[in-house]
C-alpha positions in Angstrom: 71.0 93.6 67.7 68.5 91.2 66.1 68.3 89.1 69.2 69.2 90.0 72.8 72.2 87.8 73.7 70.9 84.5 75.1 71.9 84.4 78.7 72.3 81.7 81.3 69.5 81.2 83.7 71.5 83.0 86.4 72.3 86.1 84.4 68.7 86.3 83.2 67.5 86.0 86.8 69.1 89.4 87.7 66.4 91.2 85.6 63.5 89.6 87.5 65.1 89.7 90.9 65.5 93.4 90.9 61.9 94.4 91.1 60.8 94.1 87.5 58.3 91.3 88.2 56.3 93.6 90.5 55.4 95.9 87.6 53.1 94.2 85.0 53.6 96.9 82.4 57.3 97.4 83.0 58.1 96.7 79.3 56.0 99.7 78.2 58.5 102.5 77.6 57.5 106.0 78.7 57.0 108.7 76.0 58.9 111.1 78.3 62.7 111.1 78.2 64.2 108.8 80.8 67.5 109.4 82.7 70.4 107.4 81.3 73.2 105.8 83.3 76.7 106.8 82.5 77.5 103.3 81.5 80.9 102.9 79.9 81.7 101.1 76.6 84.4 99.1 78.3 84.7 97.8 81.9 88.0 96.5 83.3 87.7 93.7 85.9 90.5 91.5 87.2 92.8 92.9 84.6 90.5 92.0 81.7 88.6 94.4 79.4 84.9 93.6 79.0 83.2 95.2 76.0 79.6 96.3 76.0 77.9 93.6 73.8 74.2 94.1 74.6 71.9 96.8 76.0 68.2 96.6 76.6 66.0 99.4 77.9 62.7 98.1 79.3 61.4 101.6 80.3 61.7 101.2 84.0 65.0 99.3 83.8 68.1 99.1 81.6 70.6 96.2 81.3 74.1 96.6 80.0 75.9 93.3 79.4 79.7 93.1 78.9 81.8 90.1 77.7 85.5 89.6 77.3 87.0 89.6 73.8 85.1 87.2 71.5 82.9 85.7 74.2 79.1 85.9 73.8 76.0 84.8 75.6 76.6 81.3 74.2 80.2 80.7 75.1 81.1 83.1 78.0 83.3 82.2 80.9 83.0 85.5 82.8 80.8 88.6 82.3 80.0 91.9 83.8 76.5 93.3 83.9 75.3 96.8 84.9 71.7 97.1 85.9 70.0 100.5 86.1 66.6 100.4 87.7 64.9 103.8 87.5 63.1 102.7 90.7 59.6 104.0 89.8 58.3 101.8 92.6 60.5 103.6 95.2 61.8 100.3 96.6 64.3 100.6 99.5 67.4 98.4 99.8 65.7 96.5 102.6 62.7 95.8 100.4 64.9 94.6 97.6 66.7 92.2 99.9 63.5 90.7 101.1 62.2 90.4 97.5 65.4 88.6 96.3 65.5 86.3 99.3 61.9 85.3 98.6 62.5 84.7 94.9 65.8 82.7 95.5 64.1 80.5 98.0 61.0 80.0 95.8 63.3 78.9 93.0 65.4 76.5 95.0 68.6 78.6 95.1 70.4 77.3 98.2 73.6 79.3 98.4 73.3 83.1 98.5 73.9 86.0 100.8 72.5 89.5 100.8 73.8 92.2 103.1 73.6 96.0 103.5 76.8 97.8 104.4 77.4 101.5 104.6 74.3 102.2 102.4 75.3 99.7 99.7 73.8 96.2 98.9 76.3 93.4 98.6 75.3 90.0 97.3 76.6 86.7 96.1 75.0 83.6 94.6 76.4 80.2 93.9 74.6 78.1 91.2 75.3 74.4 91.0 75.7 72.5 87.7 72.5 71.3 86.1 71.2 69.7 83.0 71.8 72.9 81.0 75.0 74.0 82.5 78.0 71.8 83.4 79.9 74.4 85.3 79.4 76.0 88.7 78.4 79.7 88.3 79.3 82.3 90.8 77.9 85.8 90.9 78.9 88.8 93.1 77.2 92.2 93.1 77.3 95.6 94.6 74.4 98.0 94.3 73.2 101.3 95.7 70.6 104.0 95.3 72.1 106.9 93.3 70.4 110.3 93.7 68.5 111.5 90.6 69.2 108.2 88.9 67.7 105.2 90.7 69.1 101.8 91.7 72.4 100.8 90.1 74.0 97.4 90.4 77.4 96.1 89.2 77.6 92.4 88.9 80.4 90.1 88.0 79.7 86.5 87.0 82.2 83.7 86.4 82.0 80.0 85.6 84.1 77.5 87.5 84.6 74.1 85.7 83.3 71.0 87.5 86.7 69.4 88.0 87.4 66.0 89.5 88.7 67.8 92.6 85.4 69.7 93.1 83.3 66.6 92.2 85.0 64.6 95.0 84.4 67.2 97.7 81.5 67.0 100.1 78.8 69.6 99.6 79.7 71.7 102.7 83.5 71.6 101.9 82.8 72.4 98.3 80.7 75.5 99.0 83.3 76.6 101.6 86.1 76.2 99.0 84.2 78.3 96.3 83.5 81.0 98.8 87.0 81.2 100.2 88.9 81.1 96.9 86.5 82.9 94.6 83.5 84.7 96.3 85.5 86.3 99.2 88.2 87.6 96.8 85.6 89.1 94.4 83.6 90.7 97.2 86.7 92.4 98.5 87.4 93.7 95.1 83.8 95.1 94.8 84.3 97.1 98.0 87.3 98.8 96.5 85.6 99.3 93.1 85.5 102.9 91.9 81.9 103.9 92.6 80.9 107.0 90.7 77.7 106.4 88.9 75.7 109.3 87.5 72.7 109.8 85.3 71.5 112.4 82.9 68.7 113.0 80.4 69.6 112.0 76.8 70.8 114.7 74.5 68.2 115.8 72.0 68.7 117.4 68.7 66.5 120.4 68.0 65.0 120.6 64.5 65.7 123.9 62.7 62.7 126.3 62.5 61.0 126.2 59.1 61.9 129.1 56.8 59.4 131.7 55.8 
């Protein structure tokens, strides 16, 4: 793909909030084969099929971005993203939570939550409309450390139109409304998500031995 699909600020933030910023040379790919996540070509979420539309391997980290039907990074309404961090820094879930909290606060993100339950990291973020995006944007994620693989995160993002009803709500009531009717529903679904991620080294083709 000539250009990596242009993402909204929130989707792009996932890359940097997952530890990449701590490694200055993280975009230098290793010459050694790296383990690959068993990322599917199609992800089903809320009854919709999301096709793998973009994939980017930065050496220490790989992103897989899925959109529904003909949606792209320019016109998407909902999206799924898998993040595979090979975790060369050996970050624990506790360290990741502290890192994300720091970055969110430093960037003025007000509405978010990060918790660790039964060895998994659960998170949600609510982004308010701004000059570049007219809609509310909600993100929910579940992540864990997978043996012999690294840190794997599944994230679902959805845009909620700034309707007159939402615009007339007070801030506290509005955030409570979005959490009750969208975030809580999606978080419950993430807890029941089939969670069977695995990694393996890429298959290599051996060159035939020269004759004679």
